[in-house]
Structure formats: structure tokens, C-alpha cells
C-alpha positions in Angstrom: -21.3 3.0 -50.3 -21.4 -0.8 -50.1 -17.8 -1.0 -48.9 -18.4 1.6 -46.2 -21.3 -0.3 -44.9 -19.3 -3.5 -44.6 -16.5 -1.7 -42.7 -19.0 -0.2 -40.3 -20.6 -3.6 -39.7 -17.3 -5.0 -38.6 -16.5 -2.2 -36.2 -17.4 -2.1 -32.6 -17.5 1.3 -31.0 -17.6 2.2 -27.4 -16.4 4.9 -24.9 -13.3 4.5 -22.8 -11.6 6.5 -20.1 -8.0 7.7 -20.8 -5.4 5.0 -21.1 -2.1 5.8 -19.4 0.1 3.0 -20.8 0.2 0.0 -23.2 3.1 -1.6 -21.3 1.8 -4.6 -19.3 4.4 -4.0 -16.5 2.9 -0.5 -15.8 -0.8 -1.1 -16.4 -2.8 -0.3 -13.2 -6.2 1.1 -14.1 -9.0 -1.0 -15.5 -8.8 1.0 -18.7 -5.1 0.2 -19.2 -6.0 -3.5 -18.5 -8.7 -3.4 -21.2 -6.4 -2.5 -24.0 -3.4 -4.4 -22.8 -5.2 -7.7 -23.1 -6.1 -6.9 -26.6 -2.5 -6.4 -27.5 -0.8 -9.0 -25.2 -1.9 -12.3 -24.0 -1.5 -13.1 -20.3 -0.5 -16.5 -19.1 -4.0 -17.4 -18.2 -7.4 -15.8 -18.8 -10.7 -15.5 -16.8 -13.6 -17.3 -18.4 -15.9 -14.3 -18.4 -18.9 -16.5 -19.3 -18.5 -18.9 -16.3 -20.2 -18.4 -12.9 -18.6 -18.7 -10.5 -15.6 -17.2 -12.4 -12.9 -19.7 -13.3 -9.5 -19.6 -15.1 -8.9 -20.9 -18.5 -5.9 -21.2 -20.8 -4.2 -18.1 -22.2 -0.7 -18.0 -23.5 -0.2 -21.1 -21.3 -2.3 -24.1 -20.3 -3.6 -24.2 -16.8 -0.7 -25.0 -14.5 0.2 -28.1 -12.6 0.6 -27.5 -8.9 2.9 -29.5 -6.6 1.3 -31.2 -3.6 2.8 -28.7 -1.2 1.6 -25.7 -3.3 5.1 -24.4 -3.8 5.7 -25.2 -7.5 3.6 -24.1 -10.4 4.4 -25.6 -13.8 3.1 -23.8 -16.9 3.3 -25.1 -20.5 2.9 -22.5 -23.3 0.5 -23.2 -26.1 2.0 -21.1 -29.0 5.2 -19.4 -28.0 8.7 -20.0 -26.4 8.9 -20.3 -22.6 11.7 -17.9 -22.5 9.4 -15.0 -23.6 7.2 -15.8 -20.5 10.2 -15.6 -18.2 11.5 -12.3 -19.7 8.0 -10.7 -19.6 7.2 -11.7 -16.0 10.6 -10.9 -14.6 10.2 -7.4 -15.9 7.8 -6.9 -13.0 10.7 -7.1 -10.5 13.4 -5.6 -12.6 15.0 -3.0 -10.2 15.7 -0.7 -13.1 12.2 -0.8 -14.4 10.4 -0.2 -11.0 7.1 -1.6 -12.0 4.2 -0.7 -9.7 3.0 -4.4 -10.2 6.0 -6.1 -8.6 3.6 -7.2 -5.8 2.3 -9.9 -8.1 5.5 -11.8 -7.6 6.0 -11.2 -3.9 5.5 -14.9 -3.1 7.7 -16.1 -6.0 11.2 -17.2 -5.5 12.5 -18.2 -9.0 11.1 -18.3 -12.5 12.8 -20.8 -14.9 12.2 -22.0 -18.5 13.1 -25.7 -18.1 12.6 -26.4 -21.8 11.2 -24.7 -24.9 7.6 -24.9 -23.8 7.8 -25.2 -19.9 8.0 -22.5 -17.3 8.4 -23.3 -13.6 7.5 -20.9 -10.7 9.0 -21.8 -7.4 7.3 -20.0 -4.5 8.7 -18.7 -1.2 5.4 -19.5 0.5 2.0 -21.0 -0.3 -0.2 -18.6 -2.4 -3.4 -20.3 -3.3 -4.5 -17.4 -5.6 -1.3 -17.2 -7.6 -2.9 -18.5 -10.8 -5.3 -15.6 -10.7 -2.4 -13.2 -10.6 -1.2 -14.7 -13.9 -4.5 -13.8 -15.5 -3.9 -10.1 -14.7 -2.7 -7.6 -17.3 0.8 -7.1 -15.8 1.4 -10.9 -16.5 0.8 -10.5 -20.2 3.5 -11.8 -22.4 5.6 -9.6 -24.8 8.0 -10.7 -27.5 11.6 -9.8 -27.1 11.1 -6.8 -29.5 8.2 -5.6 -27.4 5.5 -6.5 -29.9 2.2 -8.0 -28.9 1.1 -11.6 -28.5 -2.6 -10.8 -28.4 -5.1 -10.9 -31.3 -5.3 -7.2 -32.0 -2.8 -4.4 -32.9 -3.1 -0.7 -32.3 -3.6 1.0 -35.6 -4.6 4.5 -34.5 -4.1 6.5 -31.3 -5.1 10.1 -30.9 -4.2 10.7 -27.3 -7.2 11.6 -25.1 -9.5 11.3 -28.1 -9.5 7.9 -30.0 -8.0 4.4 -30.1 -8.5 2.0 -32.9 -7.6 -1.7 -32.8 -7.5 -4.0 -35.7 -7.7 -7.8 -35.6 -4.5 -9.3 -36.9 -6.2 -12.3 -38.4 -9.9 -11.7 -39.3 -12.4 -14.2 -37.8 -15.7 -14.8 -39.5 -18.6 -13.4 -37.6 -16.5 -11.3 -35.2 -15.6 -7.6 -35.2 -12.4 -6.8 -37.1 -12.1 -3.3 -35.7 -12.5 -2.0 -32.2 -12.9 1.8 -31.8 -12.6 3.4 -28.4 -13.6 7.1 -27.9 -12.7 9.3 -25.0 -15.8 11.3 -24.3 -15.8 13.1 -20.9 -19.3 14.5 -21.1 -21.9 11.9 -20.0 -24.7 13.7 -21.8 -22.8 13.5 -25.0 -22.1 9.8 -24.5 -25.8 9.3 -23.9 -26.9 11.1 -27.0 -24.3 9.2 -29.2 -25.8 6.0 -27.9 -29.3 7.1 -28.6 -28.3 8.0 -32.2 -26.7 4.6 -32.7 -23.2 6.0 -32.8 -22.1 3.7 -29.9 -22.6 0.0 -29.7 -22.1 -0.1 -26.0 -22.6 2.1 -23.0 -21.0 0.9 -19.9 -21.5 3.7 -17.5 -25.1 5.1 -17.2 -25.0 8.4 -15.3 -27.4 9.1 -12.4 -28.9 11.9 -14.4 -29.7 9.6 -17.3 -31.0 6.7 -15.3 -34.6 7.9 -15.4 -34.3 8.1 -19.2 -33.2 4.4 -19.3 -35.7 3.0 -16.7 -39.4 3.8 -16.7 -41.3 4.3 -13.5 -42.4 0.7 -13.7 -38.9 -0.4 -13.3 -38.6 -1.7 -16.9 -36.3 -0.5 -19.7 -37.6 2.4 -21.7 -40.0 1.1 -24.4 -38.2 3.0 -27.2 -34.9 1.3 -26.3 -36.7 -2.1 -26.2 -38.1 -1.4 -29.6 -34.6 -0.8 -31.0 -33.5 -4.1 -29.5 -31.3 -2.6 -26.8 -30.6 -4.7 -23.8 -29.8 -3.6 -20.3 -27.4 -5.9 -18.3 -27.0 -5.4 -14.6 -24.8 -7.4 -12.2 -23.4 -6.9 -8.7 -19.6 -6.3 -9.0 -16.5 -6.9 -7.0 -16.2 -3.2 -6.2 -16.6 -2.0 -2.7 -16.9 1.6 -1.7 -16.3 2.8 1.9 -15.4 5.6 4.2 -12.0 4.8 5.6 -11.3 5.6 9.2 -7.7 6.5 10.1 -6.9 4.5 13.3 -3.9 6.7 14.0 -6.4 9.6 14.6 -6.5 10.4 18.3 -10.3 10.7 18.4 -11.3 7.8 16.2 -8.4 5.4 16.6 -8.9 4.4 20.3 -12.7 4.6 20.3 -14.3 1.5 18.8 -17.9 2.5 20.0 -17.6 5.8 18.1 -16.5 3.9 14.9 -19.4 1.5 15.3 -21.8 4.5 15.8 -20.7 6.0 12.5 -21.6 2.7 10.8 -25.0 2.4 12.5 -25.8 6.0 11.5 -25.0 5.4 7.8 -28.5 5.6 6.3 -28.2 3.1 3.4 -31.9 3.4 2.2 -31.3 7.1 1.5 -27.8 6.4 0.1 -29.3 3.8 -2.3 -32.0 6.3 -3.3 -29.3 8.9 -4.1 -27.7 6.3 -6.4 -31.0 5.5 -8.1 -30.9 2.0 -6.6 -27.8 1.2 -8.5 -26.0 -0.2 -5.5 -26.2 -3.1 -3.0 -25.7 -2.6 0.8 -22.2 -3.4 2.1 -22.1 -5.7 5.1 -18.3 -6.0 5.4 -15.2 -5.7 3.3 -15.9 -8.8 1.0 -18.4 -8.4 -1.8 -21.0 -11.0 -2.8 -19.8 -13.7 -5.2 -16.3 -13.9 -3.6 -15.1 -17.2 -2.3 -14.8 -17.0 1.5 -17.4 -14.2 2.1 -19.1 -14.2 5.5 -22.8 -14.2 5.1 -24.1 -13.4 8.6 -25.8 -10.0 9.2 -23.6 -7.0 9.8 -24.2 -6.0 13.5 -23.8 -2.3 12.9 -26.0 -1.9 9.8 -28.2 1.2 9.7 -30.0 1.6 13.0 -30.4 5.1 14.2 -31.4 4.2 17.8 -28.3 1.9 18.1 -26.1 4.7 16.6 -27.4 7.2 19.2 -26.8 4.6 22.1 -23.3 3.9 20.8 -22.3 7.6 20.4 -23.4 8.1 24.0 -21.4 5.1 25.2 -18.4 6.4 23.2 -18.2 9.3 25.5 -20.1 11.9 23.3 -23.6 12.0 24.8 -25.9 13.5 22.1 -22.8 14.1 20.0 -21.4 16.6 22.4 -17.7 16.6 23.2 -17.5 16.9 27.1 -14.1 18.5 26.8 -15.3 21.4 24.9 -19.0 21.4 25.5 -19.4 21.6 21.7 -20.5 19.1 19.0 -17.9 16.6 18.1 -16.6 17.6 14.6 -15.1 15.1 12.1 -13.5 15.8 8.8 -14.1 13.7 5.7 -11.6 14.0 2.8 -12.3 13.5 -0.9 -9.9 13.1 -3.8 -11.8 15.5 -6.1 -14.2 18.4 -5.9 -16.9 17.4 -8.4 -20.5 18.2 -8.1 -21.3 14.5 -7.2 -18.6 14.3 -4.5 -20.0 17.5 -2.9 -23.5 16.1 -3.0 -22.3 12.8 -1.5 -20.5 14.7 1.3 -23.6 16.8 2.1 -25.7 13.6 2.2 -23.3 11.9 4.6 -23.2 15.1 6.8 -26.9 14.9 7.1 -26.7 11.3 8.4 -24.3 12.2 11.2 -26.4 15.4 12.0 -29.0 13.0 13.3 -26.6 11.7 16.0 -25.3 15.2 16.9 -21.9 14.9 15.0 -20.8 17.6 12.6 -19.1 16.3 9.5 -16.9 18.8 7.7 -15.8 18.2 4.1 -12.3 18.6 2.6 -11.6 18.4 -1.1 -8.2 17.8 -2.6 -6.7 16.8 -6.0 -6.3 13.1 -6.3 -2.6 13.1 -6.0 -2.7 15.3 -2.9 -5.4 13.2 -1.4 -3.5 9.9 -1.9 -0.4 11.5 -0.3 -2.5 12.6 2.7 -4.0 9.1 3.0 -0.7 7.3 2.8 0.9 9.6 5.3 -2.0 9.3 7.7 -3.0 13.0 7.7 -6.7 12.4 7.1 -9.4 11.6 9.7 -12.0 10.0 7.4 -11.5 9.4 3.7 -13.7 8.4 0.7 -12.3 5.4 -1.1 -13.1 2.4 -3.2 -11.5 -0.9 -4.0 -11.9 -2.9 -7.3 -11.3 -6.7 -6.8 -8.4 -8.1 -8.9 -9.6 -11.7 -8.4 -12.6 -13.4 -6.7 -11.0 -14.5 -3.4 -11.5 -13.0 0.0 -7.8 -12.4 0.4 -8.0 -9.7 -2.2 -10.1 -7.6 0.1 -8.8 -8.7 3.5 -5.3 -7.8 2.6 -6.5 -4.2 3.1 -6.5 -4.8 6.9 -3.2 -6.9 7.3 -0.7 -5.0 9.5 2.2 -5.6 7.1 0.2 -3.7 4.4 -0.1 -0.4 6.2 0.3 2.7 4.0 1.8 3.2 1.6 0.5 -0.3 1.2 -3.3 -0.9 0.7 -4.0 -0.8 4.5 -4.8 2.9 4.5 -6.7 2.8 7.7 -3.6 1.7 9.6 -5.6 -1.2 11.1 -3.4 -3.4 13.3 -4.9 -6.3 15.1 -2.6 -9.3 16.0 -5.6 -11.6 16.1 -6.5 -10.7 12.6 -3.0 -11.2 11.4 -2.9 -14.7 12.9 -6.0 -15.7 11.1 -4.8 -14.1 7.9 -1.5 -16.0 8.0 -3.3 -19.2 8.9 -5.6 -18.7 5.8 -2.6 -18.1 3.6 -0.9 -21.2 4.8 -4.0 -23.4 4.8 -3.8 -26.5 2.5 -7.5 -26.7 1.9 -10.2 -24.3 0.9 -12.3 -25.3 3.9 -9.6 -24.4 6.4 -8.7 -21.2 4.5 -12.3 -20.0 4.5 -12.7 -20.7 8.3 -9.9 -18.3 8.9 -11.3 -15.7 6.4 -14.5 -15.9 8.3 -12.5 -15.0 11.6 -10.8 -12.1 9.7 -14.2 -10.7 8.6 -15.8 -11.0 12.0 -12.9 -9.1 13.6 -13.1 -6.3 10.9 -16.8 -5.9 11.2 -16.5 -5.6 15.0 -13.6 -3.2 15.0 -15.1 -1.0 12.2 -12.0 0.5 10.6 -14.3 1.5 7.7 -17.8 2.9 7.4 -19.0 0.1 5.1 -20.8 1.9 2.3 -21.9 -0.1 -0.8 -21.1 -2.7 -3.4 -21.6 -1.1 -6.8 -23.8 -2.6 -9.6 -22.6 -2.6 -13.2 -25.3 -1.5 -15.6 -24.6 -1.6 -19.3 -26.7 -1.0 -22.5 -25.8 -3.0 -25.6 -27.2 -2.7 -29.1 -28.5 -5.8 -30.8 -25.8 -6.0 -33.4 -23.4 -7.1 -30.6 -23.5 -10.8 -29.8 -21.9 -13.0 -27.1 -21.8 -10.1 -24.6 -22.2 -11.1 -20.9 -21.3 -8.6 -18.2 -18.3 -9.6 -16.1 -16.1 -8.3 -13.4 -13.1 -9.3 -15.6 -14.0 -7.7 -18.9 -10.3 -7.2 -20.0 -10.0 -8.1 -23.7 -13.6 -9.3 -23.6 -14.3 -7.7 -27.0 -12.1 -10.3 -28.6 -15.1 -12.7 -28.3 -17.9 -10.4 -29.4 -19.8 -11.5 -32.5 -21.5 -9.4 -35.1 -25.2 -9.9 -35.3 -26.4 -9.2 -38.9 
């Protein structure tokens, strides 16, 4: 009985979505990234305790950068440089076809110049390149494919459970991490209430009232148990994309502006139990280079009605047909929540005379339709990979049109010039001046209906120490301590 208690005390348990791969070169989802960075160490790491976020050493020290920004020199801390070269080169191996080859699009050559030194020579300046080397695809594998991280996978029951064990036990830290795949949100909640989970990272809308009292404070029973609620704004942005190749929406900027002005954010926030923040453009708060001036087409019903009239649809009526203008919004799944969201959005546009029809597809079919430009409006989100405005503004760069991340097929030469100038800028100040121009153009052209930035809410039991919510939680459990 004593032995069992000791084992339990050293085990951290949480829920996790399905993991598709353990290979860094193929990791794409946040769930893949969480486990990859337990098993493999990337060149650099994000200091998840720092605000604003900053990089720290990983498999390598922080790099030296040449004055022209075209050479990055990394020195390994505890492994051969040739392993770094082999691991990173896998991303652009033509036989491997990694979906993460884009991390190296600015890289010309990678060379191990001695046992501990790796030199990256760039084709062009890429000020955020070190952040890319902190991502999971840049994690280092040994020649036999084994991990360089602090944990090893000791049990994997696909779609059910993953167990990781620390290779070298550390006093005061969890020796075992147990991830459970539990689809039912009610089951997750009940397990947390019973103490079977140490951490609950997703609090469902239905359970929010059980977490927060009417006074806006954490439920007294949870407080009595020492449970803490952590809430932060995230680098996630959710939006309704507008296909600018569509003959109705593409050439009609005032109509796109009207759709933004009719987006009733207060009702949207209420639907999400106030777990969101209003979007005022493509770049979330906390990101270097974000424009902070007010969004000119934030919710304003009178402005929306005026704009829809000026767009050529007085009262929402199409003069060509004499009927209400009808637009179609596509979703990548047909869940209850997406249907409810769609119906809420339809009610927004009902107020300016526009009929919104809803189309539901499987995720794969949805992505294919979006990439091929066969949708009119589409529900989408973007999770930031690094805290720089470029990571979000790349979604509007003409060279990134679908199947790249520019799914709205937004093409604006003025935007491209400012984007290119920002990428070539030698200083942060010059770069951010150009990012501001990019954001002003996008907010005026409205290739999206700007929805919300999400908030992350997590519940943590008192036995877990050293937890701080982060937008970059990959491998975060490595640092958790066990509170006795």
C-alpha cells in the first residue's frame, strides 16, 4: 500500500487529444508537439515562465547571429552537431515529404563545422528563425531514431492512454506522466472532481457554470480543495474567412465591411460564457508588432446597415433578383456546437437583411473545398507558432494563397510591399512600422470577419507545482514539481 501511494504521488495525470505521430518531422498538431518535446529536445526552447515570451537554450545554446542576419551559429550543449544537421535536414528530405519543410524555406545550407557547432546560412533575412528552431519539428533525434529528451514512452494504448517515464529521476518532480484520451467532456469533468485528474485544460461551455459562481469567483468547493483556475489570453485567433475569388464578396469591399460591423460580439461573448476576447484584426494581443488602434468595423449595427446599402444591397435585397442576398458559411464538422454557432451567426445577419445558409462537411472535405476556393465563407482558426506579427500576417501574403495558409486568396500589392519590407528590415522598429501598414490594409479590406481571440482556462490541483499557463506548453510537464 505504501509503495502504491509513492508511485501515485510521482504520477501526473491529464487528458489529451489523440496523438498522430511521435516523429518530429511529421508533428503538426499541438497534441503531437506536446509529446514530441517530452521525447526529443529541440534546438531551442521557449521560456514558458517569461513574459513577454523569450527563447532559452535547448539542445543548443542561443545562436550567434551575423550582422547581416544571414548566418546563425548554434553550439550544442550535450550532443554531436552532426545529429542536429541530420535531424533538421529531414524536414526537406524529398523522400520523406515532411509537412514541416516550410521551417527551412529561408535556409540555404546547414553545416556542422566541428563536433559542437552548427551553422545555418540563410537565403534571405528571417528575423524569427530562432523561434522556428524551438518548434517540435526542429527537435533532435539520434541516428537510431531514439530520443534526446528527458522522458521515454513506456506505454501507448492507441486512442486510450500514453505513459511517459523520466529517464533520470529528479527529486521533487514527477517521474511519470499519464495522458488519457477521454472524448466525453462530462466524463473528464467528473474525473477531475473525483481527483483522478491533476489538470483539466479544457473546460466545456456546459461545465463553466459549475466552475464559476454567479459572483464571478471560483466555486467554493473547488477553492476548499486547493484547486486553482488559471486564465490567459492566447495566441489563437478565430475568424470567418471570406473567399475573395467569390464573385459576390470578392469585388465588394463595403459588403465585407458590413459583415464585420454586423458581427454582434457581445452576444458572441455571452454564447462562449465570456471565455473569449474581441478580435480587432488578425494579430492577437501580446504579439510583437500588433496594431493597437480601434478596429473601424467593430460591431455597429447602424454602420452595418449603412454599408450593406452602399454595397448595392439596400436592406439586404439583391436588386438583380428582388430577393434577400443569400450567403453560405461552411464548417469542417457538424457537431452540436458548430450548428449552434452557425445559427447564432445567421441571427446576426438577419438584422441587416442577409440570409446566411450553413453547410457542414467532414474536416478533410472542408479543407479541400477551402484550398480549392469552392467556399464562400468558412469557419477557421489559427494557432500562433511564435509571438511575432509575421506568423499571422503571412495568412494574407499573395505568395501564400491556397494550398498555402492564405485561404481567403487575398492579393494586395501594397500589402505585399509592406510585408517584404518588414521581412527585410534590419531593426525591430522598422519591421513593426511595416507590420502596422499590413494590419491597417487588412482591417480596411476585411478578407475575414474578425471573430475572437480565445482565452485558455485551466484547473490545476494543489499537488502540481511550478505550473504557469503558456501559449507554448510543449514539454511543459518536464518542469512540474510535486507538492507534498
